[in-house]
N, C-alpha and C positions, 0 to 999 in steps of 0.2 A: 395532626400532622399536615403541615402546608408545603406546597411545591417550593416556596421560596426558601424554606428551611432545608430542604433537600439540595438546591442549587449551592447553598452556602457550604454544606457538608461536602460536596463534590469539589467545590473551589479550593476549600482548606486541604482536601486529600490529594489534590493535583499539585498545588503549590507548596504543600507542607510548612504553611505558614498562614496564620489568621490576618496579619498584616497585608499580605500580597493577596490573599484571597478577598479582603475587604476592598482593595483597590479594583480588583478585577470585576467585582460586583457592583462598584460604584456606591459603596455604603460606608458609614464610619465603622470602625473596628469593633466600638463597643456594641453597636446594634447587631453586628453579625454574631458575636460572642454571646449575646443575650438569647438570640434566637436558637442557636445551637444547643445553648444550656437548657432552654426551654424544651426542645426536642429531646435532649438526653433525659431528662426528668420524665417526659411522656413515655419514653421506651423503658425507662428504669435501667439504663446502663450507660456508661461513658462510651463516646465514639472515638475520643482521641486521647493519647497520652501527651502531656504538655510538659516540656523541661525549659530551661532558659535557653537551651541551644537548638532544639528541635521539636516539631510536632508530628506525630505518627499515629495512624490508625491502630485502634485496639482490636482484638478479635471480634468484638461486637461492631465496631465501625467497618471492618473489612466484610462482614457478612451483610451489613446494612447497604454498602455502596452500589453492588450491582443491581438490587432492587430499586433503589433511588434514580440510578441511572434509567432504568426501564420505565419508571413512573414519568419521569421527565420527558422520555422519547415518547411515550404514550400521550401525554399532554400536548406536545407539539404535534404529533401526529393528528390529533383530534382537531386541532385548530387548522392544520393544513388541509384537511379533508373537507371542513366547513368552507375555507376559502376556494378549494378546487370546485366545489358544487355552484359556487357563484362566478366562476370562470377565472379565477386568480390562482396562481402557483406560489404559495408560500413554504415556510418550513425550511428545513435543511437539506443539502445535497452533500453528503460527505463521499466523495470520490477517492479510491485508492489505485494506485499504479505502480508497476515496475519501473526502474529507471530506463530501461532500454526499449519502452513502448515505442513502435514507429508505424502501426498500422493506421493510428489516427493522429492528428495534430491536436494534442489535448489542450495546450493553451488556447488555441483559436477556438475550439469547442466550447471552453469554459466562458470565453468572452461572449459568444453568440448566446450562450444560455443565460449569462447574466443580463445582455442587452434586452432578451425577450421576457425575462422573469426577474426584474430587478429587486423585488421582495424575497426571493429565496436566498438563504445563506449557504454560500458555498465553502466547503473545507477540503484540503487535498493532503493525502497522506502517500508517502512513498516507501514501498517495502518489498519484500520477496513475495512471491506467487502465493506460496502455502500459507503465509501470514494473512494475507488479503483474503483468501477463501475464508479462514476462521472468522475474520473480522465481518465479512458479509454474512455468514452463518449467524453470528451472535448479534447482528442488528446494529454493529457499530459503523459500518459503511453501507451506503446504499448501493454503489456500483463500484466495479473495480476492473481494471485492466491487467491481464496476466500473460505471462510467456511461458508455455510449458512444452514437453516434448509432444510431439504429434501422436504418439502411442498412449498418451495419458488423456484423462478427461475430468474436468473439475467435479468434484463430488458434494453433494448436498446443496447445490445452487443451481440456478438456471444459467446456461452458458450460451453464448452466441460466438461462433468463430469468426474472428475478423479477417485474418490471413495466416499463411504459412509459407515459411521460406527455409532454405538450407543455409547453415551457417558458412562464414568464411573465416579463414585465418587472418590475423592482424599482426604486423610485426613492425618494428621501427624501420625507417629507411635505410639504416645501415646494416641491417641484419642480412646474413647470407640469403635466407629465403626470399628477400625483397626482390631478388632478380628473376625468380621463378614464376612463370604464369599459373602453374597449378601444381599442388601437391595431394598426396593422400595421408590418411591416417596413420599408416605405418611410418611414413616420413616424419610426421609431426610427433610421433610418439618418442622420438629421440630428442625433442626440445623440452626446455623447462617452460612451464606454463603458468600463467597468472588466471586465477578463475574465483568464481563466487565459492562461498563456504560449502563444505561437504554436506550432502543430504537436502540441499535446497533445490526447487524446481529448475532455476536457471542452470545450475551445476550439472543435474542428472541428466540432461539432454546430450552433454559431451561424455560423462562417464559411460552411459549405457552404449554410445556408439562405439568407443574405444573398447569396452568389455565385449560387445557382438562381434568385433573383429578379432578377439582374441589378444589384444594389446593392453599394455599398461603404460602410464605415463607419470611424470613427476610434476605435481602442482606444488611450487615452491612458495606461491603467495596467494593466501586466501583474503579476499577482501569483499566488504558489504557494500561498498559504495562503487558504482559502475564509472563515476568520473576518475576515482583513484586507480581502479583497474586500468583504464586508458592512459593514465599518466605513467605508470609502471611500464606499460608496454612502449611507449613512446621514449622512455628512459632506457630502453633495450634491456630490461630486466627478465623479460620472458614473452612468449607468444600467448595469444588468447583466440577464442572462437566466438564470434558475435554476429548477430543478425545484420546482413547486408544493408537493409534499410536504416538502421541505427548507424552503421558505419559510415554510410554516405554523408552523414552530417558533421563527421569528424576530420580534424587535419592532423598532420604530423605523423602519419602512420601509413603503412602500405597494406591494403587488402589482397588476398591470394584466394583464388578458388580452391576448394577441397573436393575432390572428384567423389570421395564417398563420405561427404560431410552430414553430420546429423541434422535433423530438421526441428523447427520448432513452430508452435502454433500460437497466434495471439488470440485471445478471449477476452470478451466483456462479459462479466457475471454480474448477477443481481439476486436478491432473495427469492427463493422458491415459494416461501410462505406468503409474502405480501409485497407490493410496491408502494412507496409513498408517491404522493403527485408529483413531488420534484423529481424523483427517479424516473417516473413514467414519461414525464415532459423531456427528460434528458434523453432517455432512449427514443423518443419521437424524433429529435434532432438527428439521430443516426439511421432513422428509418427502421427501427425495430419496434415491433409490436409485441403482442403475447406470443410466447414460445414455450 
């Protein structure tokens, strides 16, 4: 069993196509197919079901894929550790973040990291806080930026608090509340809301605040994309509660202080078990050492 064969299997699984997988791996399709066939013969099981229309993993393939990814990560980590021993940062840096992260200028930080460590490969994933925590636990992501209620704490990972702030209400400029200097949750509870999906960390901070005040509210629009959430507010479809540092970079809406607003904390998290050299170098840029 060879690492290259594992790379081919992962590429086919992720693209659902032998043709696209070969293009990704910069190899002719016949060579990729031959290597996967050799691996299947060695394993004694088919990894893919192939029809004229689609390619999909078999049960054996689905069982093989996570271990294959772990093997490749381990090989990359070994090479990165050797490079680090001679003073060079290599390997991957997989970064995750929520769309509304505001405590750190992530693009500027990634640019500086790339300039200092040009041989490290950077990837970026945008998602919900709870998803990012799971990715860091599973080793799929090295570091991630979260936003969660101040009453919560990321579990199963190492966490460094970056900031905390009270949310503000945002409305379209034509909304009746736009003339107010401040409001409270009771007044907001009479409005229609645009928010993140139920049970997500970003939604929880607002839900918990209204529940603690003995109030209910109507969330008419649930969106996973922060940009679309903002567009709905600007269009006058509802109000939202957002971090002020994030709102400061937006246009076309009015921010209002909420006297009893919920608060959220932003965290940077990484694996509790081990840190890659790239992750260590990234944390160093932020002045974060062992925690």
